Each structure stands twice: as structure tokens, then as C-alpha cells.
C-alpha positions in Angstrom: 113.6 4.4 94.4 112.6 2.0 91.5 115.3 1.9 88.9 113.0 3.2 86.3 112.3 6.4 88.6 115.9 6.8 89.3 116.8 6.8 85.6 114.0 9.4 85.0 115.5 11.5 87.6 119.2 11.3 86.0 117.7 12.1 82.5 116.2 15.3 84.0 119.5 16.4 85.5 121.1 19.4 84.1 124.8 20.3 83.3 126.6 18.5 86.1 129.8 16.6 86.4 130.0 13.5 84.3 131.1 11.3 87.1 128.2 12.3 89.3 125.7 11.6 86.3 127.1 8.3 85.7 127.2 7.2 89.5 123.5 7.9 89.6 122.7 6.0 86.6 125.1 2.9 87.0 123.1 1.2 89.6 119.7 1.8 87.9 121.0 0.4 84.5 122.9 -2.3 86.1 119.7 -3.7 88.0 117.9 -3.9 84.7 120.3 -6.7 83.3 117.3 -9.3 83.8 115.1 -7.2 81.6 117.1 -6.6 78.2 114.2 -4.7 76.7 114.0 -2.1 79.6 117.9 -2.0 79.7 118.1 -1.1 75.8 115.3 1.5 76.0 116.7 3.1 79.2 120.2 3.2 78.0 119.2 4.9 74.8 117.1 7.5 76.7 120.0 8.1 79.0 122.5 8.9 76.1 119.7 11.0 74.2 119.4 13.2 77.2 123.1 13.5 77.8 124.5 13.3 74.2 127.7 15.2 75.3 128.5 13.3 78.2 131.0 10.7 76.9 131.1 8.7 80.3 127.2 8.3 79.9 127.8 6.8 76.4 130.5 4.4 77.9 128.5 3.3 80.7 125.4 2.5 78.5 127.6 0.7 75.9 129.3 -1.4 78.6 126.0 -2.6 80.1 124.5 -3.3 76.8 127.5 -5.4 75.5 128.1 -7.2 78.8 126.6 -10.5 79.9 126.6 -9.1 83.3 125.4 -5.6 83.3 125.6 -4.9 87.1 129.1 -6.0 87.3 130.1 -4.1 84.2 128.3 -0.9 85.7 130.2 -1.2 89.0 133.6 -1.9 87.3 133.2 1.2 85.3 132.5 3.3 88.5 135.6 1.9 90.0 137.5 3.1 86.8 136.1 6.5 87.3 136.8 6.7 91.1 140.3 5.6 90.2 140.9 8.2 87.3 144.3 10.0 87.8 143.7 12.2 84.8 143.7 15.3 87.0 147.0 14.4 88.8 148.6 13.6 85.3 147.5 17.1 84.1 149.4 18.9 86.8 152.6 16.6 86.3 152.4 17.3 82.5 152.8 21.1 82.7 156.3 22.5 82.0 158.1 24.5 84.7 156.7 28.0 85.3 154.1 27.5 82.6 151.5 30.1 81.8 148.3 28.0 81.7 145.1 29.0 80.0 141.6 27.1 80.5 138.0 28.1 79.9 135.2 27.9 82.2 135.1 25.2 85.0 136.3 22.0 83.6 135.7 18.8 85.8 139.3 17.6 85.7 141.7 20.1 84.2 142.1 22.4 87.1 141.6 20.0 89.9 145.0 19.1 90.9 146.7 22.4 89.8 147.5 23.4 93.3 150.1 20.6 93.2 152.2 22.9 91.1 153.3 26.1 92.8 155.2 27.3 89.9 152.5 27.9 87.2 150.3 30.8 86.5 146.6 30.0 85.6 144.6 32.1 83.3 140.8 31.2 83.8 138.6 32.7 80.9 135.3 33.2 82.1 132.5 31.2 80.5 128.8 30.7 81.6 129.6 32.9 84.7 131.8 29.9 86.1 135.2 31.4 86.0 135.0 33.8 89.1 134.0 30.5 91.2 137.0 28.6 89.9 139.2 31.5 90.5 138.1 31.8 94.1 138.7 27.9 94.6 142.1 28.0 93.1 143.0 31.1 95.2 142.1 29.3 98.4 144.6 26.6 97.4 147.4 29.2 96.9 147.4 28.9 93.1 148.7 31.9 91.1 145.4 32.6 89.2 143.7 35.3 87.3 140.3 35.7 86.0 140.1 36.7 82.3 136.9 38.0 80.7 135.9 36.8 77.3 137.1 39.8 75.6 140.6 39.2 76.8 140.6 35.6 75.4 142.7 36.5 72.5 145.4 38.3 74.6 145.4 35.6 77.4 145.7 32.5 75.1 148.2 33.9 72.5 150.6 34.5 75.2 150.0 31.3 77.3 152.6 28.4 77.1 149.7 25.8 77.4 146.0 25.6 76.8 144.2 22.9 78.7 141.0 22.0 76.6 138.7 19.4 78.4 137.1 16.9 76.4 133.3 16.3 77.4 133.5 13.7 74.5 136.4 12.5 72.5 136.7 10.7 69.0 139.4 10.1 66.4 138.6 13.4 64.4 138.6 15.6 67.5 136.8 16.5 70.9 133.6 18.0 72.0 134.5 20.8 74.6 133.0 23.8 76.3 132.2 26.8 73.9 135.2 29.0 73.6 137.6 26.0 73.6 138.1 26.3 69.8 139.2 29.9 69.9 141.4 29.2 73.0 143.2 26.3 71.0 143.6 28.2 67.8 144.7 31.3 69.5 147.2 29.4 71.8 148.7 27.6 68.7 149.0 30.8 66.8 151.1 32.4 69.6 153.5 29.4 69.7 151.9 27.6 72.8 150.9 23.8 73.0 147.3 22.7 73.3 146.7 19.6 75.5 143.4 17.8 75.3 142.5 16.5 78.8 140.2 13.2 78.3 139.2 11.6 81.4 138.1 8.0 82.0 135.0 6.9 79.8 135.2 10.0 77.6 136.9 8.5 74.5 134.3 6.7 72.1 134.4 4.6 69.0 133.8 6.9 66.0 130.4 6.0 65.2 129.3 6.8 68.7 131.3 10.0 68.7 129.7 11.2 65.4 126.3 10.5 67.2 127.2 12.7 69.9 128.6 15.3 67.5 125.6 15.4 65.6 123.6 16.8 68.7 125.9 20.1 68.3 123.7 23.1 66.9 124.5 23.3 63.1 122.0 26.2 62.5 123.4 28.7 65.0 126.5 27.0 66.6 127.6 30.2 68.4 124.4 29.8 70.6 125.6 26.3 71.8 127.4 25.6 75.1 129.8 23.0 73.7 131.5 22.9 70.1 133.8 20.8 68.1 137.6 21.1 68.4 139.4 19.3 65.6 142.3 17.1 66.5 144.6 19.1 64.1 144.5 21.8 66.7 145.7 19.4 69.5 149.4 18.8 70.2 149.1 16.2 73.0 146.6 14.7 75.5 146.6 13.5 79.0 144.3 10.8 80.2 143.9 8.2 83.2 147.1 6.6 82.2 149.1 9.8 81.7 150.4 11.8 78.8 149.8 10.4 75.3 150.4 11.3 71.7 147.6 12.6 69.5 147.9 9.3 67.6 147.3 7.4 70.7 144.4 9.5 71.5 142.9 8.9 68.2 143.1 5.1 68.6 141.7 5.1 72.2 138.1 4.0 72.9 136.8 3.4 76.4 133.9 1.2 75.4 132.8 -1.2 72.6 130.6 0.0 69.9 127.0 -0.7 70.9 124.9 -0.2 67.7 121.7 -0.1 69.8 122.5 3.3 71.0 122.7 4.8 67.6 118.8 4.2 67.0 116.4 6.9 68.0 115.2 6.4 71.6 111.7 4.7 72.0 
């Protein structure tokens, strides 16, 4: 498939795992390194279609700021393949913790089967909760599905709320709708809120604000994602393990690429 056709295919993709999106886009973007004009236009189109996929922003920024776009693209894929965020999440949980999460996050629930002592409360969102519950049950995890009407009771009595970032910046994260309520309610009940920020999802602030601008400001309650301010987050987990909120605020997984802040052509 020609690189441009492959990129059109990726641009049309719906809500899928960020790592899968990036893998599909990486080789196509990298192969355009000898055509800077097409590389810039294609990169801007990719982030325009996937504005809330931090890893896509990071990929585009890396190839645009590199002297060897193909090498940079493959190096970034290696980082995603080696991302240990999910393992660090499981290790970070206190003993016998009651853990609350929403929907079916890419990373936060992936390695919870390593912990036989935790109770997981999956708050249903987008109809995905039941599927995650079945998967965790098959891995012998103590898990329960919670309807949206039970969010308050589940989060307020949880020890930890895991809130997974689709995109992260210095002021907060963009996460699945319902994450704001989960974080605020868990904290109000005395629990801790841990942001799960996988490889490639932390952006320089100008790029994060561009991603944040895609959120629905007219009817935010209709959107699939929402902004969770850093003030509601107690700690974070990423590819290198646990980190403080201050460290998370200073983290950026790519350089600023001003070209990506212009409207797509």
C-alpha cells in the first residue's frame, strides 16, 4: 500500500488503541522523509483526525523534528513496545486496595492480574465495562461491574482511582468521560487518584492545549473525553514507574513541533 493511502486508512480509523494507531502510521510517515512537504501535511492531518491521541502527536512531532524520520519513527515504536506502564501500575497499588476505574483503558487494567489481593471496580462507560469485567474474571481478578448510577458509591469508597490519560500536559490530562467525577469523588472519600500516562502521551504545553481545544466546549457532557485538572491527581505512573505530580508536569515525550499547531491543509 502506498504511504499516502496507508495514512488515509489510519486517518479514518475510529476509537482504537493508541499503540495500534501509531504502528499503522509510523512506517508511512517515516517513509515520507525524502518529501518534507508531504511529511508535514500528512503529519498535520494525522493529529487533526486523532487530536486526543497523545502518542500520535508524539510520533508526528518526532518525525517532523528529526533529520532521519524513518529512524525516529521506528525508535518511537520500540518505546511503545517496551512500555512497562501497565506493570508499574500493578506494582504501585497498596496491599488489598479497592481500585476504581472507568471504561476499558488501554493500560491501567492490563496487568492487574499480577495482584491477587486487590478488588477492582469497573465503572461502565460506552458499554465497555462488561467486556473488561469478563476479561479480568478470566484472569482470576476480584472484579465487579458498576453502572454509571453507582459511580459515586464506588469511587467514594475506593482506595485508589486509576485515571488513564489519552493526552497529558502540565495542567492536567484528557481522559475518558466520567474520569473527572471518578477522580473528584475518590478524593472526597479519602482515596488517592493516580494518573496512568503511557509512553508518548505527555506533550509540551502548547501541543497539549491544541489537543485540549478539541474538547466540546458547547456541550461537554456529550463528549467522549474530558479534562481532569492536575489538582485532582495525587501521583502518576508511567513507563519508568511511579512519579510525583511535579515530575509529571515536567514530562514531555517529544519536542515542540510548531508545524503541528497550524490548521491541516
